[in-house]
FIGU-694737 format. One record per residue: y, z, x of N, C-alpha, C in turn. Coordinates in steps of 0.001 Angstrom, whole numbers, padded with zeros to 6 digits, always signed. Each point is the difference from the previous one (the first is absolute). Layout:
BEGIN
YZXYZXYZX ...
END
This chain:
BEGIN
+001472+006066-010927+000291+000865+000918-000486-000529+001352 -000827-000803+000020-000505-000787+001324+001004-000895+000455 +000965-000574-000649+001050-000744+000448+000895+000920+000816 +000499+001055-000603+000850+001004+000805-000579+000515+001119 -001102+000472+000112-000755+000497+001079-000082-001189+001063 -000346-001102-000353-000038-001116+001000+001383-000079+000578 +000920-000051-000871+001300-000162+000663+000447+001194+001039 -000429+001298-000309+000321+001004+000878-000834-000154+001296 -001324-000611-000277-000889+000007+001296+000572-001135+000704 +000504-001085-000365+000838-001002+000779+001153+000465+000702 +000883+000756-000806+001102+000479+000639-000211+000853+001151 -001237+000778+000015-000340+000673+001191+000118-000596+001438 +000043-001437-000101+000006-000759+001248+001211+000286+000743 +001053+000143-000776+001268+000291+000764-000182+001143+000910 -000733+001027-000104-000127+000917+000889-000608-000213+001286 -000910-001019-000093-000756-000439+001158+001129-001036+000781 +000608-000578-000621+001089-000829+000628+000924+000842+000576 +000459+001037-000504+000907+000901+000617-000473+000597+001267 -001441+000547-000173-000457+000501+001318-000113-000921+000949 -000439-001299-000194-000132-001042+001013+001531-000305+000743 +000987+000103-000929+001407-000402+000463+000447+001272+001010 -000510+001202-000361+000586+001161+000805-000862-000113+001388 -001060-000576+000278-000862-000122+001070+000256-001139+000942 +001036-000810-000578+000323-001602+000473+001263+000157+000518 +000452-000731+001119+001377-000226+000441+000576-001000-000759 +000750+000330-000965+000873-001057-000830+001245+000019+000059 +000619-001125-000114+001440-000214+000069+000830+000837-001004 -000611+000435-001070+000699+000597-001135-000145+001554+000246 -001117+000465+000490-000309+001375+000104+000234+000598+001387 -000012-000984+000869+000190+000582+001571-001390+000358+000632 -000213+000974+000864-000975+000337+000694-001177+000770-001075 -001048-000123+000510-001173+000525-000905+000090+001542-000124 -000387+000541-001000+000064+001565-000118-001272+000637+000413 -001248-000695-000173-001168+000338+000343-000959-001225+000464 -000987+000422+000556-000958-000844+000724-000754-001082-001114 -000468-000927+000719-000793-000999-000984-001339+000568-000356 -000688+000887+000669-001244+000566-000436+000236+000996-001165 +001037+000541-000033+000257+000804-001154+000417-000701-001375 +000640-001378+000256+000273-000899-000983-001295-000563-000577 -000925-000476+000927-001357-000491-000394-000736+001099-000814 +000085+001057+000203-000616+001100-000644+000445+000032-001358 +001420+000277-000248+000639+000129-001244-000371-001244-000913 +000173-001170+000637-000056-001173-000805-001471-000278-000478 -001001+000384+000930-001450-000253-000280-000375+001174-001061 +000558+001142-000046-000124+000965-000895+000587-000362-001442 +001028-000696+000099+000613-000340-001254-000759-001224-000709 -000376-000888+000809-000784-001260-000422-001317+000587-000666 -000514+000872+000621-001243+000641-000486-000021+000703-001380 +001019+000776-000154+000244+000652-001180+000552-000992-000971 +000916-000877+000438+000436-001135-001096-001059-000803-000407 -000868-000280+000820-001240-000833-000363-001013+000749-000799 -000204+001162+000272-000854+000827-000888+000576+000262-001227 +001193+000167-000278+000490+000142-001382+000162-001295-000724 +000179-001176+000732+000188-001299-000572-001483-000355-000557 -000916+000297+000799-001434-000560-000449-000543+001097-001041 +000411+001095-000010-000368+000911-001235+000645-000448-001347 +001155-000528+000214+000915-000439-001216-000554-001428-000472 +000002-000862+001028-000195-001448-000487-001192-000715+000530 -000927+000786+000603-001145-000711+000365+000220-000452+001489 -001205-000532+000581+000062-000501+001422+001055-001095+000186 -000264-001032-000596+000918-001331+000150+001261+000364-000380 +000447+000481-001124+001322+000460-000336+000686+000888+000748 -000706+001176+000558+000494+000884+000880+000376-000412+001406 -000888-000909+000484+000184-000433+001393+001142-001193-000080 +000023-000767-001138+001215-001010+000059+001170+000731-000508 -000049+001012-000578+001393+000778-000364+000483+000743+001481 -000804+000254+000648+000505+000717+001288+000467-000933+000977 -000814-001172+000114+000494-001055+000941+001346-000762-000318 -000068-000229-001461+001120-000582-000309+001340+000851+000054 -000106+001245-000320+001070+001108-000026+000489-000018+001556 -000929+000024+000937+000630+000081+001284+000657-001221+000503 -000460-001184-000637+000775-001132+000538+001284-000187-000680 +000072+000196-001354+001189-000106-000810+000962+001106+000394 -000334+001127-000105+000860+001232+000210+000480+000243+001438 -001049-000559+000975+000613+000155+001499+000928-001229+000261 -000029-001096-000721+001127-000904+000170+001214+000416-000692 +000040+000647-001008+001187+000438-000653+000464+001207+000667 -000713+000688+000617+000401+001224+000800+000713-000515+001403 -000509-000978+000642+000738-000500+001093+001284-000632-000542 +000095-000832-001050+001283-000455-000362+001082+001121-000356 -000473+001127-000534+000936+001167-000250+000304+000563+001032 -000933+000157+000996+000408+000763+001251+001029-000614+000758 +000099-001416+000137+000960-000836+000586+001312+000420-000453 +000181+000274-001474+001242+000266-000576+000408+001492+000150 -000959+000966-000416+000387+001505-000145-001117+000859+000808 +000080-000084+001270-001173+000516+000925-000354+001466-000389 +000937+000944+000025-000225+001411-000026-000361+000277-001473 +000560-000440-001045-000314+000176-001202-001331-000480-000446 -000243-001281+000326-001176-000516-000199-001378+000784+000531 +000229+000171+001178-001013+000842+000836-000224+001466-000612 +000951+000759-000456-000142+001276-000698-000732-000155-001288 +000569-000952-000843-000511-000208-001344-001322-000454-000134 -000267-001014+000890-001476-000644+000090-000804+001081+000302 +000164+001068+000943-000876+000914+000304-000311+000940-001169 +001013+000531-000527+000013+000802-001037-000671-000468-001134 +000555-001068-000464-000489-000460-001238-001402-000651+000069 -000601-000554+001195-001175-000414+000188-001042+001086-000181 +000141+001120+000819-000847+001162+000018-000045+000681-001442 +001168+000084-000673+000125+000502-001463-000852-000773-000994 +000018-001250+000295-000631-001117-000798-001538+000323+000119 -000396+000127+001210-001404+000136+000260-000438+001416-000576 +000629+001012+000014-000294+001410-000501-000008-000193-001595 +001062-000834-000572-000086+000071-001440-001268-000779-000522 -000268-001055+000806-001164-000849-000261-001183+000629-000044 -000229+001009+001031-001181+000853+000117-000267+000972-001038 +001274+000595-000330-000135+001103-001031-000286-000754-001294 +000617-001088-000261-000497-000709-001295-001510-000473-000173 -000369-000352+001060-001372-000527-000040-001003+001298-000167 +000500+001021+000748-000957+001386-000115+000006+000464-001604 +001212+000027-000406+000392+000441-001383-000788-000895-001014 +000042-001130+000113-000882-001091-000782-001403+000201+000146 -000505+000311+001172-001377+000244+000273-000399+001305-000730 +000733+000999+000099-000266+001327-000582-000005+000070-001516 +000977-000859-000593+000119-000211-001372-001258-000698-000624 -000387-001092+000704-001105-000715-000527-001441+000908+000144 -000158+000894+001094-001004+000779+000180+000032+001088-001181 +001208+000567-000273+000042+000908-000870-000291-000514-001381 +000098-001195-000434-000106-000694-001284-001546-000099-000222 -000603-000436+001133-001502-000231-000050-000861+001240-000186 
END
C-alpha cells in the first residue's frame, strides 16, 4: 500500500507545476492568469501537504527524497508535455495532481484509522 500512496504523493507535484505555469508568462500558455504571490501560496501549501503525507508514510529521509525527486522528474516531464499539448497538459495536470493528493490523504487517514481500530 505504501508504494501506491507514494506514487500518488509524487503525482501531486503536477498540480504545483500547473499552478506555477498559470502564474508565469509562457510561450505555450500565453499571459498569466493570476499573480505570482498566489502561485507561491498554492505551491507552498502543496509542498507542505505533500511533504507531511510523504513523511508520515515513508519516514523523514524517504519522504523528503520522494518530494524532491518527484518535483524534479515530473516537473521536467510536465514541461516536455506542455510544449506539445499546452491546454490539455495544463488542465489534466491540475486536475489529476489535486485528485492524487486527495486520494493519498484519504488512504493515509483510512490506514491510520484501521490501525487504531485494530489496537
